[in-house]
C-alpha positions, -999 to +999 in steps of 0.1 A: -862-235+267-869-272+263-900-294+258-907-316+288-879-343+291-884-366+321-851-382+317-832-351+316-853-338+347-843-367+368-807-364+358-808-326+367-824-333+400-800-362+408-771-336+403-787-309+423-800-329+452-764-343+457-743-315+447-725-337+421-718-334+383-737-361+365-729-371+329-752-395+311-755-410+276-788-405+260-805-401+226-813-368+211-834-359+182-834-326+161-861-319+136-852-309+099-871-303+068-869-308+031-847-275+028-820-296+042-809-323+014-796-347+041-826-345+062-837-382+071-871-393+056-887-392+091-878-355+094-854-356+121-818-364+129-811-387+158-779-383+176-758-405+202-756-379+229-739-370+262-753-346+286-736-329+317-754-314+347-736-292+372-739-291+409-769-270+408-785-292+381-780-269+351-773-285+318-737-272+310-727-294+282-741-316+253-722-335+228-732-355+198-710-384+189-691-379+157-675-413+149-701-438+148-694-476+151-703-497+123-735-512+140-748-477+151-771-474+119-799-459+141-780-426+146-767-397+126-735-379+129-733-341+131-721-321+101-690-310+119-672-327+148-679-310+180-651-303+207-672-300+241-655-286+271-668-271+303-651-256+334-654-268+369-640-260+402-617-290+398-603-283+362-613-281+327-633-311+314-639-326+280-662-353+267-665-377+239-679-412+234-667-448+228-654-451+191-644-414+190-613-424+212-595-437+180-597-406+160-582-371+160-614-353+161-626-348+187-604-368+211-569-355+203-582-321+198-597-318+232-564-329+249-537-312+227-554-282+215-580-273+240-559-286+270-586-304+290-574-319+325-599-348+325-618-366+299-654-381+306-660-412+286-694-432+283-689-461+263-704-495+253-669-510+247-666-544+232-635-560+244-607-573+218-578-591+231-548-586+230-547-546+226-582-533+227-598-547+260-615-516+277-594-512+308-562-519+289-566-494+262-582-468+282-556-468+308-530-466+281-547-436+263-547-417+296-511-423+300-500-415+264-520-383+263-510-374+299-547-368+310-573-380+335-597-405+319-630-414+335-645-444+315-680-458+324-686-489+304-719-507+299-718-541+316-733-566+291-709-598+292-728-616+263-713-589+240-680-589+259-688-555+272-672-548+306-644-528+320-646-492+337-620-473+353-607-440+366-573-436+350-545-409+357-514-402+335-494-424+359-517-455+358-551-466+369-565-453+402-592-480+402-608-502+376-635-529+375-633-558+349-657-588+353-668-611+325-681-638+351-715-621+364-736-592+354-728-574+386-717-537+382-697-517+406-694-479+418-657-468+413-645-441+435-609-425+433-589-392+438-572-374+412-550-345+406-572-318+391-546-305+370-522-334+361-499-316+339-490-293+368-484-323+391-448-327+403-448-361+391-458-350+354-432-363+329-417-343+300-426-352+266-415-386+254-394-389+223-409-422+211-383-433+188-351-418+205-338-452+219-351-476+193-332-455+165-299-460+182-301-497+184-282-516+157-298-547+146-274-574+147-288-602+123-319-615+108-340-638+131-341-674+123-377-675+138-397-649+118-432-655+108-464-637+098-497-639+117-531-620+122-542-600+151-575-583+146-572-587+107-539-569+106-509-589+093-481-589+119-446-600+116-435-622+145-404-636+161-403-662+188-387-657+224-366-689+222-345-684+252-350-674+289-334-639+283-322-619+253-325-591+230-347-592+199-355-570+168-383-574+143-392-550+116-419-543+092-418-513+068-405-483+087-410-499+121-385-517+141-393-531+176-368-539+201-371-561+231-349-568+259-362-592+284-355-619+311-379-644+323-380-659+358-392-693+348-397-700+312-426-724+307-420-750+280-458-751+274-461-713+268-450-695+235-440-657+235-434-636+205-423-602+196-446-587+170-446-556+148-474-541+125-470-508+104-499-503+082-535-492+076-561-509+097-595-512+075-620-534+095-645-514+116-629-481+105-598-469+087-567-457+108-530-461+103-512-481+132-478-488+143-476-515+170-448-532+189-459-561+211-446-588+234-474-613+237-483-649+248-497-671+221-528-691+227-507-723+225-473-735+213-485-736+179-472-704+163-504-701+142-524-692+175-502-661+180-524-630+181-556-649+191-573-638+225-553-650+256-566-642+291-542-661+313-505-670+313-480-688+337-447-675+326-432-646+350-407-620+337-379-606+358-378-576+334-388-562+301-379-533+279-398-525+247-391-497+221-398-489+185-389-465+157-422-447+158-432-422+133-459-407+155-459-390+189-492-406+199-481-439+213-503-456+241-484-480+266-502-511+275-492-539+300-518-567+308-512-594+334-528-628+336-565-626+343-570-594+324-553-573+353-536-541+350-501-533+364-502-497+378-470-487+393-451-516+380-439-501+346-430-467+331-422-450+300-388-434+297-380-402+280-362-421+252-394-439+243-386-474+263-417-490+280-397-506+311-407-527+341-400-507+371-399-538+394-400-574+388-436-581+375-458-595+402-479-616+378-475-635+347-476-613+315-502-616+288-489-587+267-466-556+268-475-533+238-467-499+225-498-490+204-491-461+180-517-442+160-510-419+131-536-390+126-542-373+094-530-338+103-498-349+122 
């Protein structure tokens, strides 16, 4: 059926000889001619492609990436988005690539409409703090979508590409983040093959339920504007060791209850809100509530990348009046470390600490995404 393809042959043998499924990201070309008005001048389409081989070495799935990142000018995208799934002895699996995760098709379609149990995710993910570091956002996506998520990232530190993980709806099972060396690592973890049927599977979250019931007492004395990844946030400063704060922008009000164990005078924390259209490397509508550490005590540094912190919290509770059901909960500790098992999302939409956080907090975020058809 296929012309000689040494790369695919090697992948196929790797799968069969070890009785494993193998997923790989490769290039794929499809010939076209002048009868197709969109046919490129060299007579072929070229796609960013994922292939899947089963235990016997058979090619069981192929996916052409639909949402190309701005620098992927060497690739074409298919005329229609592909929703690719395949059945295994351990559940129904789906696959998409990198930038696809921020869009409805195919990512949300695979989980919400086609009901996959596990998503396979080859990626070359460029880390962007404070919300879009690979391990942080991918683990949050698994939790927000209640699905297993296997993310294999390129390890290329000069482009800030690092961070792979095996994530379950309840949190990260294992992950690897290393910006210091070029060493990679094999990750192995055990997952529930059907996470929705798991006894610990949570009922659907009503994301705005709690926040909508909170009365905003008064305007803040310390509100100010600042940019995070080109989006204009409204911030209010955490001026006391503990308290309750609200900050609003358009239709989104974010509420924070917190208590610090030891408030460092040389560290500034803020509660931030953004409700608007993000238009930099793509266009998508976001609603974001975030508690984050600023780069210095200068408020103008709030939103700039921060990897370390010293301030420890006794507790936190973050919620917002979200208009979308697609909200991804993120908790990032000092040193770009995740916090599996130390926080949870309640049915009423609060992201809360389950125990006293064991490490200083860099950010606690509810990252909401609006999709066109929802």
